C-alpha positions as CSV (number, residue, x, y, z in Angstrom):
1,X,210.4,14.2,38.1
2,X,210.4,14.4,42.0
3,X,207.9,16.1,43.8
4,X,208.5,18.9,45.6
5,X,208.6,16.9,49.0
6,X,210.5,14.5,47.5
7,X,213.4,17.1,46.5
8,X,213.4,18.3,49.3
9,X,214.1,15.2,50.8
10,X,216.7,14.1,48.4
11,X,218.7,17.4,48.9
12,X,218.9,16.4,52.4
13,X,220.4,12.9,51.6
14,X,223.0,14.4,48.9
15,X,223.9,16.7,51.9
16,X,224.3,14.3,54.5
17,X,226.4,11.8,52.1
18,X,229.4,13.4,52.0
19,X,229.6,13.8,55.7
20,X,227.9,10.0,55.6
21,X,230.5,8.3,53.2
22,X,233.7,9.5,55.6
23,X,232.0,9.0,59.0
24,X,229.2,6.7,58.7
25,X,228.8,4.6,55.5
26,X,232.6,4.0,55.0
27,X,232.6,2.8,58.7
28,X,229.9,0.2,58.2
29,X,231.2,-0.7,54.7
30,X,235.1,-1.4,55.9
31,X,233.8,-2.4,59.8
32,X,230.7,-4.8,58.0
33,X,233.2,-7.9,59.0
34,X,232.9,-6.9,62.6
35,X,229.5,-5.4,62.9
36,X,227.2,-7.4,61.0
37,X,224.9,-9.4,62.5
38,X,223.7,-13.6,62.2
39,X,220.5,-14.6,61.3
40,X,217.2,-17.2,61.6
41,X,217.4,-20.3,63.5
42,X,214.7,-22.4,64.3
43,X,215.7,-23.0,68.3
44,X,215.5,-20.9,71.5
45,X,217.7,-21.7,74.2
46,X,218.9,-20.3,77.0
47,X,220.7,-22.1,79.5
48,X,222.6,-21.5,83.3
49,X,226.1,-22.1,83.5
50,X,226.6,-21.7,87.1
51,X,229.4,-23.1,87.8
52,X,231.5,-21.0,85.6
53,X,231.2,-17.7,87.3
54,X,228.4,-16.8,89.8
55,X,226.4,-13.1,89.0
56,X,227.0,-10.3,91.3
57,X,224.0,-8.7,92.8
58,X,225.9,-5.6,93.9
59,X,227.6,-4.3,90.2
60,X,229.5,-0.8,90.9
61,X,229.4,1.0,88.4
62,X,233.0,2.5,88.8
63,X,234.2,-0.7,89.0
64,X,238.1,-1.7,87.9
65,X,236.7,-4.1,85.7
66,X,235.7,-1.9,82.9
67,X,238.6,-1.3,80.7
68,X,238.5,-2.3,77.5
69,X,239.0,-5.7,76.2
70,X,241.9,-5.2,73.5
71,X,243.8,-8.2,74.8
72,X,241.6,-10.7,73.3
73,X,242.0,-8.8,69.7
74,X,243.2,-10.8,66.7
75,X,243.1,-13.9,69.0
76,X,242.5,-17.1,66.9
77,X,240.6,-19.9,68.5
78,X,240.1,-23.4,66.9
79,X,238.5,-26.1,68.4
80,X,236.2,-29.3,67.4
81,X,233.5,-29.8,70.3
82,X,231.4,-32.6,69.9
83,X,228.7,-34.0,72.4
84,X,225.9,-37.3,72.4
85,X,223.8,-37.7,69.4
86,X,226.1,-36.1,66.7
87,X,226.0,-32.5,68.2
88,X,229.0,-31.2,66.6
89,X,230.5,-27.7,66.7
90,X,233.7,-26.8,64.5
91,X,235.3,-23.6,65.9
92,X,238.4,-21.8,63.7
93,X,237.8,-18.0,64.1
94,X,239.2,-14.8,64.7
95,X,238.3,-12.4,67.9
96,X,237.1,-9.5,66.8
97,X,237.3,-6.6,70.0
98,X,238.5,-3.4,68.0
99,X,237.1,0.0,68.9
100,X,236.0,-1.2,72.5
101,X,236.5,2.0,74.8
102,X,235.4,0.0,78.1
103,X,233.1,-2.8,78.9
104,X,230.2,-2.7,81.8
105,X,226.8,-3.7,82.3
106,X,223.9,-1.9,81.7
107,X,219.9,-1.6,83.4
108,X,217.7,-1.4,80.0
109,X,215.0,1.4,80.5
110,X,212.3,1.2,77.7
111,X,211.3,4.5,76.3
112,X,207.7,5.6,75.1
113,X,207.0,7.1,71.6
114,X,205.8,10.8,72.5
115,X,203.9,12.9,70.6
116,X,206.7,14.8,69.8
117,X,208.7,12.0,68.8
118,X,205.7,11.3,66.2
119,X,205.7,14.9,65.0
120,X,209.9,15.2,64.6
121,X,209.1,11.9,62.3
122,X,206.3,12.8,60.0
123,X,207.7,16.0,59.5
124,X,211.3,13.9,58.2
125,X,210.0,11.3,56.5
126,X,207.3,13.1,54.8
127,X,208.0,17.4,53.7
128,X,206.5,19.4,51.4
129,X,206.3,22.3,50.4
130,X,202.7,22.5,50.0
131,X,201.3,20.2,52.2
132,X,201.5,19.6,56.0
133,X,201.7,16.2,57.3
134,X,200.7,16.8,60.6
135,X,197.6,18.8,60.0
136,X,197.0,15.5,57.4
137,X,197.5,13.1,60.2
138,X,194.0,11.9,61.4
139,X,193.4,9.7,64.8
140,X,191.6,6.2,64.3
141,X,190.2,5.3,67.6
142,X,189.2,1.6,66.1
143,X,193.2,1.1,65.2
144,X,194.6,2.8,67.9
145,X,197.1,4.6,64.9
146,X,197.4,7.9,63.0
147,X,196.3,7.9,58.8
148,X,197.1,10.0,56.0
149,X,197.2,9.9,52.6
150,X,200.5,11.6,50.8
151,X,199.9,14.4,48.1
152,X,201.4,11.3,45.4
153,X,198.3,8.8,47.2
154,X,200.5,7.3,49.6
155,X,198.5,5.7,52.7
156,X,200.4,5.6,55.6
157,X,199.7,4.5,59.3
158,X,201.9,5.5,62.6
159,X,201.0,3.1,65.5
160,X,202.3,2.2,68.6
161,X,202.3,-1.6,69.5
162,X,203.3,-2.8,72.7
163,X,205.3,-6.2,73.5
164,X,205.0,-8.5,76.6
165,X,208.8,-9.6,76.7
166,X,209.9,-7.2,77.7
167,X,206.9,-4.9,77.8
168,X,207.8,-2.0,75.8
169,X,206.2,0.3,73.1
170,X,207.3,-0.5,69.3
171,X,207.1,1.7,66.8
172,X,205.4,0.8,63.4
173,X,205.2,3.4,60.5
174,X,204.9,2.0,57.1
175,X,203.0,3.0,53.5
176,X,200.8,0.5,53.6
177,X,199.9,0.1,49.6
178,X,203.3,-1.4,50.2
179,X,202.3,-4.9,52.0
180,X,205.4,-5.3,53.6
181,X,204.8,-8.7,55.7
182,X,206.3,-9.4,58.8
183,X,207.2,-12.7,57.6
184,X,209.3,-11.0,54.2
185,X,211.9,-13.5,53.4
186,X,215.8,-12.9,53.0
187,X,217.1,-13.9,50.0
188,X,220.4,-12.1,49.8
189,X,222.9,-10.0,51.9
190,X,224.9,-7.0,50.5
191,X,228.4,-7.5,52.0
192,X,230.3,-4.8,50.1
193,X,232.9,-3.4,50.8
194,X,235.0,0.2,50.6
195,X,238.2,0.7,48.8
196,X,240.2,3.9,48.9
197,X,237.7,6.0,50.6
198,X,235.0,5.1,47.6
199,X,231.6,3.2,48.4
200,X,231.4,0.2,46.2
201,X,228.0,-0.1,45.0
202,X,226.9,-3.6,45.3
203,X,225.2,-5.0,42.1
204,X,222.3,-7.3,43.0
205,X,221.3,-4.2,45.5
206,X,221.1,-1.6,42.2
207,X,219.7,-4.4,40.3
208,X,216.8,-5.4,42.6
209,X,215.8,-2.2,44.2
210,X,217.7,0.4,42.3
211,X,219.9,2.0,45.0
212,X,223.2,2.0,46.9
213,X,223.8,0.8,50.4
214,X,224.7,4.1,51.6
215,X,221.4,5.4,50.4
216,X,219.5,3.2,52.6
217,X,221.8,3.9,55.6
218,X,221.8,7.5,55.5
219,X,217.9,7.9,55.6
220,X,217.8,5.4,57.6
221,X,219.9,7.2,60.0
222,X,218.0,10.6,59.4
223,X,214.5,9.1,60.4
224,X,216.0,7.5,63.7
225,X,217.8,10.4,65.0
226,X,214.4,12.4,64.3
227,X,213.0,11.2,67.2
228,X,216.1,10.0,69.2
229,X,218.2,12.9,68.9
230,X,221.1,11.9,71.2
231,X,222.2,8.4,70.7
232,X,224.8,6.9,68.1
233,X,223.5,4.1,66.0
234,X,225.0,2.0,62.9
235,X,223.9,0.2,60.0
236,X,224.1,-3.2,61.1
237,X,223.3,-4.8,58.0
238,X,221.1,-4.6,54.7
239,X,219.6,-7.6,53.1
240,X,217.3,-7.7,50.0
241,X,213.8,-9.6,50.9
242,X,211.4,-11.1,49.3
243,X,207.4,-10.4,50.4
244,X,204.8,-13.1,49.6
245,X,203.7,-11.4,46.7
246,X,207.0,-11.4,45.0
247,X,207.5,-7.8,45.4
248,X,211.4,-7.1,46.5
249,X,213.0,-5.0,49.6
250,X,215.6,-3.6,50.8
251,X,215.4,-4.5,55.0
252,X,218.3,-2.5,56.7
253,X,218.7,-2.9,60.3
254,X,220.6,-0.5,62.8
255,X,221.9,-0.9,66.2
256,X,222.4,1.5,69.1
257,X,226.6,2.1,70.1
258,X,227.1,1.9,73.8
259,X,231.6,2.0,74.3
260,X,231.9,1.1,70.7
261,X,229.8,-1.8,71.3
262,X,226.5,-2.5,68.9
263,X,224.0,-3.2,71.2
264,X,221.5,-6.0,69.5
265,X,218.0,-5.6,71.5
266,X,214.4,-7.0,71.5
267,X,213.4,-4.8,68.9
268,X,216.4,-2.9,66.9
269,X,215.4,0.0,64.6
270,X,214.4,-1.5,61.3
271,X,213.6,-0.1,57.3
272,X,211.8,-1.9,54.9
273,X,213.1,0.0,51.3
274,X,211.2,-0.5,47.8
275,X,212.2,-0.4,44.2
276,X,210.3,3.1,43.6
277,X,212.1,5.1,46.2
278,X,214.8,5.3,47.9
279,X,213.2,6.4,50.8
280,X,211.9,3.9,53.8
281,X,208.4,2.3,53.3
282,X,208.4,1.2,56.2
283,X,210.4,2.4,59.9
284,X,209.8,-0.2,62.9
285,X,211.8,-0.7,66.6
286,X,211.6,0.7,70.1
287,X,213.5,3.2,72.1
288,X,215.8,2.4,75.1
289,X,217.9,4.3,77.3
290,X,220.6,2.8,80.1
291,X,221.9,3.2,83.2
292,X,225.3,1.8,83.9
293,X,225.6,-0.5,86.6
294,X,229.0,-1.6,86.0
295,X,230.9,-5.2,86.9
296,X,232.6,-6.0,90.4
297,X,234.5,-9.0,88.4
298,X,236.4,-9.0,85.1
299,X,234.2,-10.8,82.2
300,X,234.8,-14.5,80.7
301,X,237.4,-14.3,77.7
302,X,236.8,-15.6,74.7
303,X,238.6,-19.1,75.7
304,X,236.4,-19.4,78.8
305,X,233.1,-18.7,76.7
306,X,234.1,-21.4,74.3
307,X,234.4,-23.7,77.3
308,X,231.2,-22.6,78.1
309,X,229.8,-24.5,75.1
310,X,231.8,-27.6,75.7
311,X,230.3,-27.7,78.7
312,X,226.9,-27.4,77.6
313,X,227.1,-29.2,73.7
314,X,224.1,-31.6,74.9
315,X,222.0,-28.7,75.4
316,X,222.5,-27.7,71.9
317,X,219.7,-28.4,69.6
318,X,220.9,-30.5,67.0
319,X,221.9,-29.5,64.0
320,X,221.0,-30.9,60.3
321,X,224.9,-30.2,59.5
322,X,228.1,-29.6,61.7
323,X,227.7,-25.9,63.3
324,X,230.6,-23.8,62.0
325,X,231.8,-21.1,63.5
326,X,233.8,-18.8,61.9
327,X,233.9,-15.0,63.8
328,X,233.7,-14.7,67.7
329,X,233.0,-10.9,68.7
330,X,232.2,-9.1,71.8
331,X,229.2,-7.2,72.2
332,X,226.5,-6.0,74.2
333,X,222.5,-8.4,74.3
334,X,219.8,-7.2,76.3
335,X,218.7,-10.2,78.5
336,X,216.2,-10.4,81.1
337,X,218.2,-11.4,84.3
338,X,216.6,-14.3,86.7
339,X,215.4,-11.9,89.2
340,X,213.2,-10.3,85.8
341,X,215.5,-7.1,85.7
342,X,216.1,-6.1,81.7
343,X,220.1,-5.8,81.4
344,X,222.4,-4.9,78.6
345,X,225.1,-7.6,79.0
346,X,228.2,-7.7,77.5
347,X,228.9,-11.3,75.3
348,X,231.2,-13.5,73.7
349,X,229.3,-14.0,70.4
350,X,229.5,-17.3,67.9
351,X,229.2,-16.3,64.3
352,X,228.1,-19.3,62.3
353,X,228.5,-19.4,58.8
354,X,231.7,-20.3,56.5
355,X,231.9,-17.2,54.9
356,X,230.9,-13.3,55.2
357,X,227.3,-14.0,53.4
358,X,226.8,-17.2,55.3
359,X,227.4,-15.4,58.4
360,X,224.8,-12.4,57.1
361,X,222.0,-14.5,56.7
362,X,222.1,-15.8,59.5
363,X,222.3,-12.4,61.5
364,X,219.3,-12.7,63.3
365,X,220.6,-15.7,65.4
366,X,221.8,-15.1,68.5
367,X,224.7,-17.6,69.6
368,X,226.6,-16.5,73.0
369,X,228.1,-16.5,76.5
370,X,227.1,-14.3,78.8
371,X,230.3,-12.8,79.2
372,X,229.2,-11.8,83.4
373,X,227.7,-15.1,84.4
374,X,228.2,-17.6,81.4
375,X,224.9,-18.2,80.5
376,X,224.6,-19.8,76.7
377,X,221.9,-18.1,74.7
378,X,220.3,-19.3,71.7
379,X,217.7,-17.1,70.2
380,X,216.0,-14.9,67.7
381,X,216.3,-11.5,67.2
382,X,214.2,-11.0,64.3
383,X,212.3,-7.6,62.6
384,X,209.2,-7.6,61.7
385,X,207.8,-9.8,64.1
386,X,205.1,-8.5,65.7
């Protein structure tokens, strides 16, 4: 039996699902091949490649080089890159740039979480007819957090932590009874498809979490939009995860969109959902805005990015198995420049894995080439790491 709180929130979900399936849910299903991200590696690498192209210090927002890169769409690149000590990268990948309005460079501006945002999120996630979450939430100076217990006994905490690189606020709102740790293990990617406008339920997700992808996506987007009303987000990927105590969760990661391009930030919004309810038991992430800087020279082509990989192969960490790249896409990535500036730059991203499921399981591992200055990037952008 649903409580009045869940009935109200679930009615919002059902009303929104009709629009979501058409405009958002189906888009994620059909474009999952273009917009999911790749996951987990043990090494970090970021080397300069100044000889490829010199980074300009004076970008112009209205420069002539921000047109869409449709010229690269559909290109297939096949190349074997070999280096010393057994380093080997096998590339047999199609280049994806569809749906891009333009390509530019932006200043990354961290945003703080306000009291208004806190109240909006709490009201969105905890509606009730006879109970007011704002009145129930009590601030704890010792924990620097807001705490409350819902009418059905859920103990929740709302807190803002602070990262050092970059310096920004990170929201963490979770049901502490769920005991969702930062090191939950990803065990299965959700890679279902949309056929003829009908969302196809992923059997593994239904079996383990008792929900479907569009529910996780819709509720996550509702929660994010309550605090970031003017931004567009998409669900980038969903993974079934297991905690240390054996509990199973579904983690959904949401990316902000700019120019039709997903942005991989340092702390993307993420939700974790347990089997008991389709509503998130945890939401985590940071807010940012952007200021357009523009480009004053063309970005590297996908082929030129591959040349960067060839040139720098001996600086790439040795892998147990040859690295297999089966997809290359033009995306946005947040980076820190040599001058310490926070930027959002276009990158050519190299997706490792033999197929879609392998690529999805490595979707938080960033292997990329900065399309402006030719810097090689190899690092992690994991969720729930603070």
